[in-house]
C-alpha positions, 0 to 999 in steps of 0.5 A: 499500500505505502508503496502505491502511494508513494510513487506518485509522489517520486521522479522515476529511477533511481525514487531515492536520487531526487532532492525530495523527504517523504514523511509520515503521518498516522492521519490524513491532514485534511485541511491546512487551512490555519483557520480551521486545522488541528492536526499537529502536523498540519500546524506546522506545514501551515507555519513552516512549509505553505504558508508564514507566520508574521513572527517567528520564535527563534531556538530560545523562544524569542519572537524574530519578525518573519512576514512582518518587516518590523513592528512598533508600539504606541498608546502605552502598548495598546497600538501595535503597527506592523509594516510587512515585507515587500518582497513576499508573493504567494505562489500565484505570483501576487504580493501578499498585502496587509488586506490578507492580515486584516482579513485573516486576523479578523476571520480568526476573531469572528467566532463563526469561523471558529478558529481553535485560539480566537480565545486568544485574539480577545484583547483585539478590538480592531485591526485595520489597513494603514497602507498595502503594507501596513497593518494596525492593531488596536487593543482592548489593555496593554498587551505583549506582542500576542503568541498567536501571531506567531502561530496564525499563519496568513491566507491570501484574502482574494480566494475568499471572496464573497464566502461566509465564515461559516463556510470557510471550513468547507471551502475548497481552498482547504485541499487545493491551497495557495501559500506564499512559504517556501514551498508551494502545493502540488497535490492531494490525494484523500488519505494518501499523501499532500505534495509540496515543491520548492519555491524558488521566489521565496526571500532568501534571508529567510531560510529557501528551501534546499529540498526539491520537494516535501510529501507527506505520506497517511500511513495510519498503521504502525506496522506499515510505517516502521516496514515503510521506513525500513525498506527505503519508501519513508524518510521520517516516521514517527515510531513506536517507542517499543521499535527505537532498537529495531530502528537502531539496528538499521545501519541507514536509520537512526532514531531521533529523540526530542521535546513536546509540550505534550504533557498526559495526566491523570485527570480527577471529576471533582465534582464527585466523590472521593475526589472532592477530598484533598486526600483521597487525590493526594493518597491516589497521586502517591500510590503510582509510581510514574517512573515505572509507567515512564520506562514500561510504557514509552519505554523511557522516551519522556520524562516524569511529570508533578506538573503541567508544564515540562522541565524544557519549558522555559517558564519551568519552575520546580514545584513541592511533588508529591513522592511515589509512597504507597505506605503514607497513600495508605496512612492518607485513606486511614485518616479520610476514613477509608478502611480495607475491607474484607477483599482488601478493596477500602470502603467508607460509610458502606461505599467501596473506594472503586472508580470507572477510569475511563480509557480511549480505545487503544489495544489491550490500553497498557498505560491504563492497565499499569494504573489499575494495578499500582492502586490496587495496592493501596485498596482501590478498585479501577475498572476501565471503561474502554470508549470509541475517540468520539464517546470518550470526547463525549464523555471529557468534554461535555457539559455534564462530565460523565466520567470519574477520572481520565486518562488524557495526553495535553497538546501545549503552546509555548504561551502556557495558554493552554493552562487558562483553558484547562482550568476554571474556564467553562469554554475551554476543552478540558476545563476541569469539572469542580476545580475553583480557586481564585488565586489560581484565577489571579495568577493566570490574569496576570500572566496574560495580562501583564507586559512585562516579562518578568512579570509573566514568568513570575505569575506562570510560577505562581500557577504552577505551586498553586496547582502543584498543592491543589492537585485538580491533577494527577499529572504523569509524564511529560512526552518526547517525540521519537522519530526513526530517519533515513540518515541521507537526510541531514536536519537539525534535532526538532525543538519545542517548537515542532518538528518542521521548524528547522526545515530551511535547513533540511538537505539530502545527501545523493545516495540511494 
């Protein structure tokens, strides 16, 4: 199947000698329109391959101009004027202008479009064209340069002329886009591949493309993906950590490990007993051996989590964490009135200490089984309830929050805005039920509104310490990315900006 997909993506024999990278995706990207796309790889392609953002982070997470030539603040940091580069053209050779920027920002703010990060634009009260290369953005309150402007790629407004905001999600542009980035769109075959070719008119000082083509190949089976990688039909593929040693044994391949903003957590429904009792939450946390989870479940490709912020993040602070200590966990449950019953399961007032752990269908769900076994050791009975993804999301994200506990991976962002979305925010995708703390709300508000970098960092530090003290969630581990790569690809190790952030430096050796 993979061979059939790849044949059309490459030139005639010798297939492996053209400067093209064949990059595996576990699912179809469906849309790479930055206003509607949510697939993580699609976002990478939007920002680093096909389109351009106004600004971009460097490896130290400082924002620098990209599509913007520069910007200036006025009105006590309530007005931001952005001047665009004059040499960036769309792939139909027309200039990228202020009209494109204003249209994109206004569509992202329109609730009918449902842009995933619309909330990050809520401080904007107006966007206007100054001239063909200048845009003025007005804010309700003083602000720093918005992180979202490093993530929202700009679209060509004229391709959406006459299109209502609610129609953007299904527009034909989403599958046949026209960009202004270092690679232009060539072809899309649903559930098979996306093909991009080098755009020779891309400004040289921004890091021009060095590859003739970049091809995203959809391979949804991990075994098929691994076979295609080892046979040379793929250049890059995410791999199961269990397969890392197998890939390393192939002299043509290498294993690349890199940091992600992707903490994995055990979420408690604080609206339900016994999770409303912090003694119980603390006991459950102390009974889970997170080091074993990292070693046994992700084969060491992760770090133990004591909070939602990865140690790789510049705003991470060490927090007082709960140790792995089953004996003290048992004592905490004793103090909370939960005594061992005849069958070993703890009881109080005739109620057993038992709960359902909601899981997504995933083989035999080994992570949930490890948690189940560890909690059984302190007299807690866990029933794993497996659901298809749609049913899982309905339970996890619906207003009723119909679960006791669940395991989730939470994709983050460099601004840490995902913390505000998860906790104490009804509109957030994982607004954790029952958690309310005015000190937390105040710290998040300061982190999001302050214009002083040191104050922002201090506020996020308070957020992390508050969460460590309240334990509304048991954080398990920070996942790390694991890729198998063909050694003919010369590319830097990815950092927190994403797998494709350094694509300007990718080259291929001319060998089979």
